[in-house]
N, C-alpha and C positions, 0 to 999 in steps of 0.2 A: 259367951262363946268368943273365943279369940284365936287367932292363928299364932302358934308358937314360933319363935325365931327359926328360920329355915335351917340354920346350922344344927339345930337339935334333931331334925327329922330327915333332912336330905340324905345324909350318909346311909340311913337304914331303908330308904324308900326303894321299892322294887324297880326293876328295869322298866316294867310297863308303867308304873307310876311316874318315873322320871320322864319317860317319853310323852306321857299325857301332859305333864307340866310344860315341857319344852315345846311340844308341838301344838299346844292349845291356842285357840284364836281369841281367848279371853283370859284376863288375869284371875278369873274365878276358878276354883278347883272343882273337878268333877267329884261325884259321890264316892267313887272307888278310892281316889287319892285322899279325900277327907277321912274316910274310914281307916286307911293305912296310917295317917297321921295320928288318929285317935289311938290306934293300937300301939304305935311307937311311943307316943308321948303321954297318953292318958287324957289329952285335951280334946274336947268336943269342938269341932270346927264347923261353924255355920255356913250356910249356902252363900251368904253375903260377904264372907271373908274373901279378900283378894290379895294376890301377890303384888308387892311393890316392884318398881323398876329395880331397886337394889336386890330384892329377892331373886328376880329373874337373872340379874347379872351374876349373882352367886351360883344359881343353878347352872348357868352356861359355863362358868369357870370351873365347876366341879362335876360336870356331866360325865366325864369318863372315869372318875374315881369309883372304886368298888368299896363296899362296906367291909 
């Protein structure tokens, strides 16, 4: 299990999913976001997978873009 590059799934992530990533108090993704990433990319994302600082920077920079 591994987290695909954020550029592969962020553009398709729901508004609720984006909010969960940006407003989360931990770099780990909640279950709903992990499931969305699975549906978008086909990758199974484990509970231990975490966003890097670069991932979070990407998310903040692209927060207002719609898919």
